[in-house]
C-alpha positions in Angstrom: 16.3 15.2 6.4 16.1 12.2 5.9 16.3 11.2 9.7 13.4 13.4 10.1 11.3 12.0 8.0 12.0 8.2 9.1 10.6 9.3 12.2 7.6 10.9 11.3 6.9 7.8 9.8 7.7 5.7 12.6 5.3 8.0 14.5 2.5 7.3 11.9 3.0 4.0 11.8 3.1 3.3 15.4 0.0 5.2 15.9 -1.5 3.2 13.1 -0.4 0.0 15.0 -1.5 0.7 18.0 -5.2 1.7 16.8 -5.1 -1.6 14.7 -4.6 -3.5 18.2 -6.9 -1.4 20.1 -10.0 -1.1 18.2 -9.8 -4.1 15.7 -10.4 -8.0 16.9 -8.0 -10.3 15.4 -11.0 -12.8 15.3 -14.6 -12.5 14.6 -17.4 -14.0 16.8 -17.8 -17.0 14.4 -13.7 -17.5 14.9 -12.9 -16.4 11.4 -10.0 -13.9 10.9 -11.5 -10.4 11.4 -10.9 -6.9 10.7 -7.6 -6.6 12.8 -5.7 -9.5 10.7 -4.1 -7.5 7.9 -4.0 -4.2 9.7 -2.0 -5.4 12.7 0.3 -7.5 10.3 0.7 -4.6 8.0 1.8 -2.1 10.8 4.2 -4.2 12.8 5.7 -4.4 9.2 5.8 -1.2 8.8 7.4 -0.2 12.6 10.2 -3.1 11.7 11.0 -1.3 8.4 11.2 2.0 9.7 13.4 1.0 12.6 15.7 -0.7 10.4 15.8 2.2 7.9 16.8 4.4 10.7 19.2 2.3 11.9 21.1 1.9 8.4 20.4 5.7 8.3 22.4 5.9 11.4 25.3 3.9 9.9 25.7 5.4 6.2 24.6 9.1 7.2 24.4 11.2 3.8 23.9 15.1 4.2 22.5 15.1 0.4 19.4 14.4 -0.9 18.7 10.9 -3.2 19.1 11.4 -6.8 15.5 9.1 -6.7 13.2 12.0 -4.9 11.5 11.9 -8.3 10.6 8.5 -8.3 9.4 9.0 -4.8 7.4 11.8 -5.8 6.3 10.5 -8.6 4.6 7.3 -6.8 3.6 9.8 -3.7 1.3 11.6 -6.7 0.2 8.3 -8.2 -0.7 6.8 -4.3 -3.0 10.1 -4.2 -4.7 9.6 -7.2 -5.0 5.8 -6.5 -7.0 7.0 -3.3 -8.8 9.7 -4.8 -10.0 7.3 -7.4 -11.1 4.1 -5.3 -14.2 5.6 -4.8 -15.2 6.9 -8.2 -13.4 3.9 -10.4 -13.6 1.2 -7.8 -10.9 -0.8 -6.3 -10.1 -3.4 -9.0 -10.1 -0.4 -12.0 -8.2 1.7 -9.4 -5.5 -0.8 -8.8 -5.1 -1.8 -12.4 -4.5 1.9 -13.3 -2.1 2.8 -10.7 -0.3 -0.2 -11.3 -0.2 0.6 -15.0 1.0 4.2 -14.4 3.5 3.2 -11.2 5.0 0.4 -13.7 5.0 2.9 -16.7 7.4 5.4 -14.9 9.3 2.8 -13.2 9.9 0.1 -15.4 10.3 1.3 -18.8 10.8 -0.7 -21.6 9.2 -4.0 -20.6 5.3 -3.2 -21.7 4.5 -6.6 -22.1 5.9 -7.4 -18.2 4.2 -4.2 -17.2 1.0 -4.9 -18.4 0.8 -8.7 -16.7 1.8 -7.1 -13.6 -0.2 -4.3 -13.7 -3.7 -6.6 -14.7 -2.7 -10.2 -12.8 -1.9 -8.6 -9.1 -4.7 -6.5 -8.7 -6.8 -9.4 -9.8 -5.1 -11.7 -7.8 -5.9 -9.0 -4.6 -9.3 -8.4 -6.0 -10.1 -12.3 -5.9 -8.0 -12.6 -2.9 -10.1 -10.1 -0.8 -13.6 -10.8 -2.8 -13.7 -14.6 -3.0 -11.6 -15.9 -0.4 -11.5 -13.8 2.9 -15.7 -12.4 1.3 -14.4 -8.5 2.3 -16.0 -5.8 0.6 -13.9 -3.6 -1.8 -14.8 -0.2 -3.5 -17.7 -0.5 -6.0 -17.0 2.8 -7.6 -19.6 4.6 -9.9 -20.6 2.2 -12.7 -20.2 -0.9 -10.3 -18.4 -4.3 -11.9 -21.1 -7.0 -12.4 -18.7 -9.7 -10.5 
């Protein structure tokens, strides 16, 4: 079952990577990083990690379901909620809520660390894309003033 999931994930990652290389340009006409910069890097990393996971799975053949399936399901549900809330709340607020919920579930017992990570990491990503790369982020129904 795990190998089938990894093959399906590899097929999706390969399609995503192919689209990133075929449809999106690496550099813009002005010579700056273009829309294909991050998707190409992410796609190649996804394919490499899927291949590595398949190789490791073949070496450690397990037939039973992992004990961490609940955590994987919770993160998948949180990810779906994050994507659904992007257009409603905006990029920054959605990232903060996603990180807070995921860290609360996965890293219990460290509320200060979780709060710092849930705020600082999304703010850093927001500043990276919004200020440094001048890329658009979802604004949400009530857009932030900055």
